[in-house]
GUNU-548662 format. One record per residue (C-alpha): chain; residue number from 1; z, y, x; residue in one letter. Coordinates in steps of 0.5 Angstrom, whole numbers, plus 500, padded with zeros to 3 digits. Layout:
{'A', NUM, {Z, Y, X}, 'a'}
...
//
This chain:
{'A', 1, {600, 955, 816}, 'm'}
{'A', 2, {601, 960, 810}, 'k'}
{'A', 3, {595, 956, 806}, 'k'}
{'A', 4, {599, 949, 807}, 'i'}
{'A', 5, {606, 952, 805}, 'f'}
{'A', 6, {602, 956, 799}, 'l'}
{'A', 7, {599, 950, 797}, 's'}
{'A', 8, {605, 946, 797}, 'f'}
{'A', 9, {609, 951, 793}, 'g'}
{'A', 10, {604, 951, 788}, 'l'}
{'A', 11, {604, 943, 787}, 'i'}
{'A', 12, {612, 944, 787}, 'v'}
{'A', 13, {611, 949, 781}, 'a'}
{'A', 14, {606, 945, 777}, 'l'}
{'A', 15, {610, 939, 778}, 'a'}
{'A', 16, {616, 942, 775}, 'l'}
{'A', 17, {612, 945, 770}, 'f'}
{'A', 18, {610, 938, 768}, 'a'}
{'A', 19, {617, 935, 768}, 't'}
{'A', 20, {619, 941, 763}, 'f'}
{'A', 21, {613, 940, 759}, 's'}
{'A', 22, {613, 933, 758}, 'r'}
{'A', 23, {620, 934, 755}, 'r'}
{'A', 24, {617, 939, 750}, 'n'}
{'A', 25, {610, 937, 748}, 'i'}
{'A', 26, {609, 930, 750}, 'g'}
{'A', 27, {604, 926, 752}, 'v'}
{'A', 28, {598, 930, 751}, 'g'}
{'A', 29, {601, 936, 755}, 'a'}
{'A', 30, {602, 931, 761}, 'd'}
{'A', 31, {595, 928, 760}, 'r'}
{'A', 32, {593, 935, 761}, 'f'}
{'A', 33, {598, 937, 767}, 'l'}
{'A', 34, {596, 931, 771}, 't'}
{'A', 35, {589, 932, 771}, 's'}
{'A', 36, {590, 939, 773}, 'n'}
{'A', 37, {594, 936, 779}, 'i'}
{'A', 38, {589, 932, 781}, 's'}
{'A', 39, {584, 938, 782}, 'v'}
{'A', 40, {589, 942, 786}, 'f'}
{'A', 41, {589, 936, 791}, 'g'}
{'A', 42, {596, 933, 789}, 'g'}
{'A', 43, {598, 926, 788}, 't'}
{'A', 44, {599, 925, 780}, 'p'}
{'A', 45, {606, 924, 778}, 't'}
{'A', 46, {605, 919, 772}, 's'}
{'A', 47, {601, 913, 771}, 'e'}
{'A', 48, {593, 914, 769}, 'p'}
{'A', 49, {592, 916, 762}, 'v'}
{'A', 50, {588, 911, 758}, 'v'}
{'A', 51, {583, 914, 753}, 'p'}
{'A', 52, {586, 913, 746}, 'q'}
{'A', 53, {581, 912, 740}, 'p'}
{'A', 54, {581, 918, 736}, 't'}
{'A', 55, {579, 918, 729}, 't'}
{'A', 56, {573, 922, 727}, 's'}
{'A', 57, {575, 929, 723}, 'v'}
{'A', 58, {572, 935, 720}, 'v'}
{'A', 59, {575, 941, 720}, 's'}
{'A', 60, {577, 944, 713}, 't'}
{'A', 61, {580, 950, 710}, 'p'}
{'A', 62, {586, 946, 707}, 'r'}
{'A', 63, {593, 948, 711}, 's'}
{'A', 64, {599, 944, 712}, 'n'}
{'A', 65, {595, 937, 713}, 't'}
{'A', 66, {596, 933, 719}, 'i'}
{'A', 67, {592, 928, 722}, 'i'}
{'A', 68, {594, 924, 728}, 'r'}
{'A', 69, {589, 923, 734}, 'h'}
{'A', 70, {591, 918, 738}, 'g'}
{'A', 71, {598, 921, 741}, 'd'}
{'A', 72, {596, 928, 739}, 'd'}
{'A', 73, {597, 932, 732}, 'e'}
{'A', 74, {593, 937, 729}, 'e'}
{'A', 75, {594, 942, 723}, 'e'}
{'A', 76, {588, 944, 718}, 'g'}
{'A', 77, {584, 937, 719}, 's'}
{'A', 78, {582, 932, 714}, 'v'}
{'A', 79, {579, 925, 715}, 'v'}
{'A', 80, {572, 925, 711}, 'i'}
{'A', 81, {571, 918, 709}, 't'}
{'A', 82, {565, 916, 705}, 't'}
{'A', 83, {565, 910, 701}, 'p'}
{'A', 84, {559, 906, 700}, 't'}
{'A', 85, {557, 905, 693}, 'p'}
{'A', 86, {556, 897, 691}, 'a'}
{'A', 87, {549, 896, 689}, 's'}
{'A', 88, {548, 894, 682}, 't'}
{'A', 89, {542, 890, 680}, 'p'}
{'A', 90, {537, 894, 675}, 'a'}
{'A', 91, {538, 891, 669}, 's'}
{'A', 92, {531, 889, 665}, 't'}
{'A', 93, {532, 889, 658}, 'p'}
{'A', 94, {530, 883, 655}, 'a'}
{'A', 95, {524, 882, 651}, 's'}
{'A', 96, {524, 881, 644}, 't'}
{'A', 97, {517, 878, 641}, 'p'}
{'A', 98, {514, 882, 636}, 'a'}
{'A', 99, {515, 879, 629}, 's'}
{'A', 100, {508, 878, 625}, 'a'}
{'A', 101, {508, 882, 619}, 'p'}
{'A', 102, {510, 878, 613}, 't'}
{'A', 103, {506, 879, 607}, 't'}
{'A', 104, {510, 878, 601}, 't'}
{'A', 105, {506, 877, 594}, 'q'}
{'A', 106, {509, 879, 588}, 't'}
{'A', 107, {507, 877, 581}, 'g'}
{'A', 108, {506, 871, 577}, 'k'}
{'A', 109, {499, 869, 580}, 'y'}
{'A', 110, {496, 867, 587}, 'k'}
{'A', 111, {491, 872, 589}, 'n'}
{'A', 112, {484, 869, 589}, 'g'}
{'A', 113, {478, 868, 584}, 't'}
{'A', 114, {479, 862, 579}, 'y'}
{'A', 115, {474, 859, 575}, 't'}
{'A', 116, {476, 856, 568}, 'g'}
{'A', 117, {473, 850, 564}, 's'}
{'A', 118, {467, 850, 559}, 'v'}
{'A', 119, {469, 851, 552}, 'a'}
{'A', 120, {465, 850, 546}, 'd'}
{'A', 121, {464, 857, 542}, 'a'}
{'A', 122, {460, 853, 536}, 'y'}
{'A', 123, {453, 857, 538}, 'y'}
{'A', 124, {454, 856, 545}, 'g'}
{'A', 125, {459, 855, 551}, 'n'}
{'A', 126, {464, 860, 554}, 'i'}
{'A', 127, {466, 860, 561}, 'q'}
{'A', 128, {470, 865, 565}, 'v'}
{'A', 129, {473, 867, 572}, 'q'}
{'A', 130, {480, 870, 573}, 'a'}
{'A', 131, {480, 875, 579}, 'v'}
{'A', 132, {487, 876, 581}, 'i'}
{'A', 133, {489, 881, 586}, 'r'}
{'A', 134, {496, 883, 588}, 'g'}
{'A', 135, {499, 877, 584}, 'g'}
{'A', 136, {496, 880, 577}, 'r'}
{'A', 137, {490, 879, 573}, 'l'}
{'A', 138, {485, 884, 575}, 'a'}
{'A', 139, {478, 882, 572}, 'd'}
{'A', 140, {475, 877, 568}, 'v'}
{'A', 141, {468, 875, 569}, 'v'}
{'A', 142, {464, 871, 564}, 'f'}
{'A', 143, {460, 866, 567}, 'l'}
{'A', 144, {457, 863, 560}, 'q'}
{'A', 145, {457, 866, 553}, 'y'}
{'A', 146, {452, 864, 547}, 'p'}
{'A', 147, {446, 868, 548}, 'n'}
{'A', 148, {440, 864, 545}, 'd'}
{'A', 149, {440, 868, 539}, 'r'}
{'A', 150, {440, 875, 537}, 's'}
{'A', 151, {446, 875, 533}, 't'}
{'A', 152, {450, 871, 538}, 's'}
{'A', 153, {448, 876, 543}, 'i'}
{'A', 154, {450, 882, 539}, 'e'}
{'A', 155, {457, 879, 537}, 'i'}
{'A', 156, {459, 877, 544}, 'n'}
{'A', 157, {457, 883, 547}, 't'}
{'A', 158, {462, 887, 543}, 'q'}
{'A', 159, {467, 882, 543}, 'a'}
{'A', 160, {467, 880, 551}, 'm'}
{'A', 161, {469, 887, 553}, 'p'}
{'A', 162, {475, 887, 548}, 'y'}
{'A', 163, {477, 880, 550}, 'l'}
{'A', 164, {477, 882, 557}, 'k'}
{'A', 165, {481, 888, 556}, 's'}
{'A', 166, {486, 885, 552}, 'e'}
{'A', 167, {487, 879, 557}, 'a'}
{'A', 168, {488, 884, 563}, 'i'}
{'A', 169, {493, 888, 559}, 'q'}
{'A', 170, {497, 882, 557}, 'i'}
{'A', 171, {496, 878, 563}, 'q'}
{'A', 172, {495, 872, 560}, 'g'}
{'A', 173, {490, 868, 555}, 'a'}
{'A', 174, {493, 869, 549}, 'n'}
{'A', 175, {489, 874, 546}, 'v'}
{'A', 176, {488, 876, 539}, 'n'}
{'A', 177, {482, 873, 535}, 'i'}
{'A', 178, {476, 878, 534}, 'v'}
{'A', 179, {474, 879, 527}, 's'}
{'A', 180, {467, 876, 526}, 'g'}
{'A', 181, {467, 873, 533}, 'a'}
{'A', 182, {473, 867, 532}, 't'}
{'A', 183, {469, 861, 535}, 'd'}
{'A', 184, {468, 866, 541}, 's'}
{'A', 185, {475, 868, 541}, 's'}
{'A', 186, {478, 861, 541}, 'i'}
{'A', 187, {473, 859, 547}, 'a'}
{'A', 188, {475, 865, 551}, 'f'}
{'A', 189, {483, 863, 550}, 'r'}
{'A', 190, {481, 856, 552}, 'q'}
{'A', 191, {477, 858, 559}, 's'}
{'A', 192, {482, 863, 561}, 'm'}
{'A', 193, {488, 859, 560}, 'g'}
{'A', 194, {485, 854, 564}, 'a'}
{'A', 195, {483, 859, 570}, 'a'}
{'A', 196, {490, 862, 570}, 'l'}
{'A', 197, {494, 855, 570}, 's'}
{'A', 198, {490, 854, 577}, 'k'}
{'A', 199, {493, 861, 579}, 'a'}
{'A', 200, {500, 860, 577}, 'l'}
{'A', 201, {505, 861, 583}, 'n'}
//
């Protein structure tokens, strides 16, 4: 009998405590007391507690921050949310076609080798080729010159280097007349003029 009275008195004390706690603490404490009453064999005085969804939290040292857990409140908890970064497609640089190198030709003439006309030098014929490099007259080649007599060979072997050098220097055919080789100088002008006219830009 003592055990029965002792159990009954304990249940009544817990019920009074639960009523008092419900006024001051709220539903959280009532849920705690109700579960304890069931353990001691008493009849719960409140409706069954339905678990409420709680928010996942991570405790941090920050103070005075309150996050609601269903009906409860805790101090010092902060909700951690990690935003998912939006995936952006990697941009591929637009390929630009490589431009072919352009060769700009400067100068009065087109590059190449140009053959002049055959010109009469009285004791024979003169014909020359004009060699153009980089738009300029770079060389003169004698294809024909009077060489059937020893005097003609002697005169022209002296006159031809002079005519060639002056033509390259002035970049044209209008060279000076070489003394003693007048016919060869005039014929050189004619053949060189014909060659350079073909090479003009």
